[in-house]
Backbone as a chain_set.jsonl record, in Angstrom:
{"seq": "MSDRLSVAEALAKAEQIEVMLGAIHDTAPEAVEAMGGRDALARRSEMTCLGPVPRLDADEWERMSLEYEARREHGSVNRGH", "coords": {"N": [[-16.586, 47.632, 28.462], [-13.654, 46.931, 30.232], [-12.362, 47.944, 33.449], [-9.986, 46.978, 34.344], [-6.517, 46.718, 34.609], [-3.859, 45.639, 32.582], [-0.959, 43.637, 33.429], [1.375, 44.916, 32.512], [0.373, 47.535, 32.122], [-0.312, 48.201, 34.822], [2.292, 48.068, 36.018], [3.438, 50.201, 34.598], [1.851, 52.399, 35.559], [2.53, 52.26, 38.265], [5.237, 52.872, 38.056], [5.031, 55.53, 37.061], [3.81, 56.785, 39.217], [5.834, 56.455, 41.196], [7.932, 57.937, 40.045], [6.854, 60.497, 39.918], [6.292, 61.094, 42.645], [8.881, 60.878, 43.599], [10.073, 63.04, 42.259], [8.706, 65.191, 43.45], [9.508, 64.84, 46.084], [12.32, 65.234, 45.836], [12.383, 67.852, 45.101], [11.424, 69.317, 47.309], [12.459, 68.124, 49.918], [12.452, 68.486, 52.747], [9.978, 69.594, 53.387], [8.352, 67.494, 52.485], [9.119, 65.511, 54.225], [8.23, 66.705, 56.629], [5.541, 66.382, 56.339], [5.247, 63.774, 56.761], [6.589, 62.007, 55.154], [7.241, 60.233, 52.055], [5.207, 58.237, 51.792], [3.07, 59.351, 53.22], [2.711, 61.625, 51.62], [1.878, 60.349, 49.269], [-0.604, 59.3, 50.088], [-1.994, 61.637, 50.423], [-2.377, 62.414, 47.866], [-3.898, 62.823, 44.604], [-4.724, 60.779, 41.919], [-3.894, 61.636, 38.623], [-3.806, 62.186, 35.073], [-1.208, 62.788, 34.725], [0.054, 61.718, 36.803], [0.359, 61.282, 40.363], [-1.052, 64.009, 42.112], [-0.414, 66.153, 44.712], [-2.76, 66.962, 47.274], [-2.795, 69.773, 48.748], [-2.817, 72.418, 51.296], [-2.767, 75.979, 50.955], [-0.668, 77.054, 52.56], [1.043, 74.809, 52.844], [1.765, 74.409, 50.181], [3.127, 76.754, 49.784], [5.28, 76.487, 51.632], [6.673, 74.355, 50.377], [7.334, 75.534, 47.954], [8.989, 77.687, 48.764], [11.069, 76.289, 49.909], [12.006, 74.895, 47.687], [12.844, 77.095, 46.083], [14.851, 78.203, 47.758], [16.711, 76.076, 47.767], [17.304, 75.952, 45.047], [18.412, 78.44, 44.669], [20.781, 78.17, 46.103], [22.052, 76.317, 44.638], [21.53, 73.504, 44.877], [19.632, 72.249, 43.464], [18.971, 70.697, 40.462], [18.84, 72.407, 37.555], [18.425, 71.589, 34.927], [20.849, 71.626, 33.75]], "CA": [[-15.132, 47.83, 28.579], [-13.138, 46.582, 31.571], [-11.53, 48.933, 34.168], [-8.872, 46.299, 34.812], [-5.272, 46.99, 33.917], [-2.91, 44.565, 32.331], [0.25, 43.675, 34.3], [2.249, 45.936, 32.013], [-0.257, 48.813, 32.467], [-0.158, 48.416, 36.227], [3.616, 48.417, 36.247], [3.657, 51.522, 34.095], [1.255, 53.324, 36.484], [3.383, 52.252, 39.46], [6.451, 53.608, 37.755], [4.623, 56.902, 36.94], [3.605, 57.268, 40.647], [7.192, 56.538, 41.82], [8.685, 59.071, 39.416], [6.289, 61.834, 40.339], [6.492, 61.212, 44.082], [10.341, 61.158, 43.719], [10.373, 64.406, 41.823], [8.238, 66.112, 44.459], [10.404, 64.722, 47.228], [13.562, 65.822, 45.437], [12.156, 69.337, 44.991], [11.275, 69.879, 48.68], [12.522, 66.991, 50.803], [12.159, 68.828, 54.156], [8.546, 69.719, 53.492], [7.744, 66.202, 52.422], [9.38, 64.771, 55.492], [7.364, 67.238, 57.626], [4.218, 65.834, 56.069], [5.249, 62.349, 57.153], [7.389, 61.305, 54.167], [6.63, 59.934, 50.741], [4.001, 57.497, 51.956], [2.016, 60.322, 53.579], [2.462, 62.42, 50.475], [1.112, 59.535, 48.365], [-1.949, 59.245, 50.646], [-2.663, 62.89, 50.221], [-2.376, 62.842, 46.47], [-5.015, 62.324, 43.775], [-4.174, 60.374, 40.691], [-4.309, 62.322, 37.402], [-3.173, 61.615, 33.862], [0.209, 63.084, 34.875], [0.58, 60.99, 38.01], [-0.268, 61.777, 41.64], [-0.891, 65.447, 42.407], [-0.735, 66.32, 46.124], [-3.867, 67.91, 47.637], [-2.24, 70.444, 49.879], [-3.375, 73.713, 51.473], [-1.861, 77.083, 50.442], [0.512, 77.133, 53.419], [1.95, 73.698, 52.484], [2.394, 74.652, 48.867], [4.091, 77.826, 49.966], [6.482, 75.934, 52.219], [7.349, 73.597, 49.35], [7.864, 76.477, 46.94], [10.065, 78.431, 49.405], [12.181, 75.308, 50.045], [12.544, 74.733, 46.323], [13.57, 78.351, 45.69], [16.081, 78.271, 48.535], [17.582, 75.011, 47.291], [17.699, 76.416, 43.716], [19.335, 79.572, 44.857], [22.059, 77.677, 46.596], [22.632, 75.336, 43.665], [21.325, 72.109, 45.197], [18.559, 71.7, 42.659], [19.412, 70.651, 39.042], [17.957, 73.233, 36.677], [18.516, 71.121, 33.6], [22.209, 71.841, 33.252]], "C": [[-14.759, 47.605, 30.055], [-12.256, 47.726, 32.154], [-10.242, 48.303, 34.616], [-7.638, 46.659, 33.981], [-4.551, 45.693, 33.679], [-1.726, 44.691, 33.285], [1.185, 44.842, 33.837], [1.703, 47.359, 32.261], [-0.131, 49.125, 33.932], [1.273, 48.784, 36.611], [4.009, 49.806, 35.744], [3.081, 52.59, 34.968], [2.093, 53.354, 37.772], [4.622, 53.057, 39.206], [6.147, 55.166, 37.665], [4.472, 57.493, 38.363], [4.927, 57.438, 41.292], [7.987, 57.647, 41.315], [8.151, 60.351, 39.931], [6.512, 62.092, 41.851], [8.066, 61.523, 44.347], [10.709, 62.542, 43.366], [9.883, 65.439, 42.865], [9.118, 66.048, 45.685], [11.775, 65.392, 46.978], [13.522, 67.371, 45.402], [12.136, 69.992, 46.388], [11.282, 68.769, 49.73], [12.14, 67.303, 52.267], [10.614, 68.946, 54.298], [7.834, 68.365, 53.372], [7.946, 65.383, 53.709], [8.461, 65.337, 56.663], [5.95, 66.773, 57.535], [4.12, 64.337, 56.492], [5.932, 61.458, 56.159], [6.589, 60.95, 52.931], [5.332, 59.181, 50.834], [2.823, 58.436, 52.312], [1.68, 61.217, 52.371], [1.601, 61.67, 49.455], [-0.342, 59.444, 48.816], [-2.709, 60.532, 50.449], [-2.727, 63.374, 48.747], [-3.568, 62.148, 45.734], [-4.395, 62.018, 42.456], [-4.743, 61.08, 39.496], [-3.567, 61.636, 36.293], [-1.643, 61.826, 33.901], [0.832, 62.326, 35.927], [-0.123, 61.6, 39.205], [0.004, 63.275, 41.795], [-1.336, 65.65, 43.883], [-1.852, 67.333, 46.293], [-3.349, 68.553, 48.92], [-2.894, 71.775, 50.034], [-2.326, 74.78, 51.01], [-0.59, 77.217, 51.252], [1.525, 76.018, 53.099], [2.57, 73.896, 51.152], [3.446, 75.744, 48.963], [5.418, 77.356, 50.548], [7.347, 75.141, 51.195], [7.969, 74.504, 48.307], [9.06, 77.223, 47.496], [11.304, 77.512, 49.544], [12.804, 75.061, 48.695], [13.361, 75.938, 45.888], [14.894, 78.481, 46.471], [17.128, 77.255, 48.046], [18.136, 75.444, 45.912], [18.736, 77.507, 43.821], [20.688, 79.17, 45.285], [22.639, 76.55, 45.757], [22.449, 73.884, 43.955], [20.179, 71.51, 44.413], [19.061, 71.791, 41.189], [18.356, 71.47, 38.225], [18.132, 72.851, 35.202], [19.916, 71.325, 32.97], [23.07, 70.598, 33.391]], "O": [[-15.459, 48.034, 30.972], [-11.509, 48.376, 31.423], [-9.429, 48.996, 35.227], [-7.74, 46.877, 32.774], [-4.627, 44.763, 34.482], [-1.52, 45.748, 33.881], [1.693, 45.619, 34.645], [2.467, 48.274, 32.571], [0.147, 50.277, 34.264], [1.483, 49.688, 37.42], [4.806, 50.503, 36.373], [3.723, 53.625, 35.144], [2.327, 54.439, 38.306], [5.027, 53.852, 40.053], [6.936, 55.979, 38.147], [4.966, 58.585, 38.642], [5.166, 58.479, 41.904], [8.693, 58.286, 42.095], [8.915, 61.222, 40.347], [6.879, 63.197, 42.25], [8.424, 62.325, 45.21], [11.526, 63.179, 44.03], [10.561, 66.432, 43.126], [9.446, 67.08, 46.27], [12.304, 66.054, 47.872], [14.517, 68.053, 45.647], [12.73, 71.046, 46.615], [10.261, 68.494, 50.359], [11.561, 66.452, 52.942], [10.044, 68.429, 55.259], [6.844, 68.113, 54.059], [7.054, 64.679, 54.182], [8.0, 64.593, 57.528], [5.226, 66.763, 58.53], [3.035, 63.759, 56.556], [5.867, 60.237, 56.301], [5.423, 61.319, 52.787], [4.422, 59.437, 50.046], [1.728, 58.312, 51.763], [0.514, 61.527, 52.129], [0.707, 62.255, 48.844], [-1.237, 59.509, 47.974], [-3.933, 60.524, 50.322], [-3.064, 64.518, 48.441], [-4.117, 61.125, 46.144], [-3.646, 62.822, 41.901], [-5.963, 61.132, 39.344], [-2.824, 60.676, 36.492], [-0.892, 61.14, 33.208], [2.06, 62.263, 35.988], [-1.089, 62.349, 39.058], [1.132, 63.74, 41.631], [-2.476, 65.357, 44.243], [-1.924, 68.363, 45.622], [-3.44, 67.987, 50.009], [-3.479, 72.281, 49.076], [-1.17, 74.464, 50.725], [0.473, 77.471, 50.685], [2.731, 76.265, 53.087], [3.751, 73.604, 50.96], [4.499, 75.683, 48.328], [6.499, 77.723, 50.087], [8.573, 75.257, 51.171], [9.068, 74.22, 47.831], [10.057, 77.389, 46.793], [12.435, 77.941, 49.317], [14.029, 75.022, 48.58], [14.468, 75.784, 45.373], [15.926, 78.829, 45.897], [18.308, 77.586, 47.935], [19.333, 75.303, 45.663], [19.775, 77.493, 43.161], [21.673, 79.777, 44.866], [23.616, 75.912, 46.149], [23.136, 73.06, 43.351], [19.788, 70.372, 44.669], [19.518, 72.847, 40.751], [17.156, 71.195, 38.258], [17.999, 73.704, 34.325], [20.079, 71.191, 31.757], [24.243, 70.615, 33.017]]}, "num_chains": 1, "name": "protein.A"}
């Protein structure tokens, strides 16, 4: 079996990566920018079946979580409404 992707599969993976990185950036844009932006976030991520998952330490996850909560509290994060 080949590990090669078809063009359609490669485009689908690229879209999956773009969507996941966009969602993370939208959740905590200041924390992502402090890491060096989306490109730096992508380099620090590991690909999973869900898309890229950032490999961050506890302090970085906490900063992202606190930023998300602060944005949500002030209504700047869409909570599905």
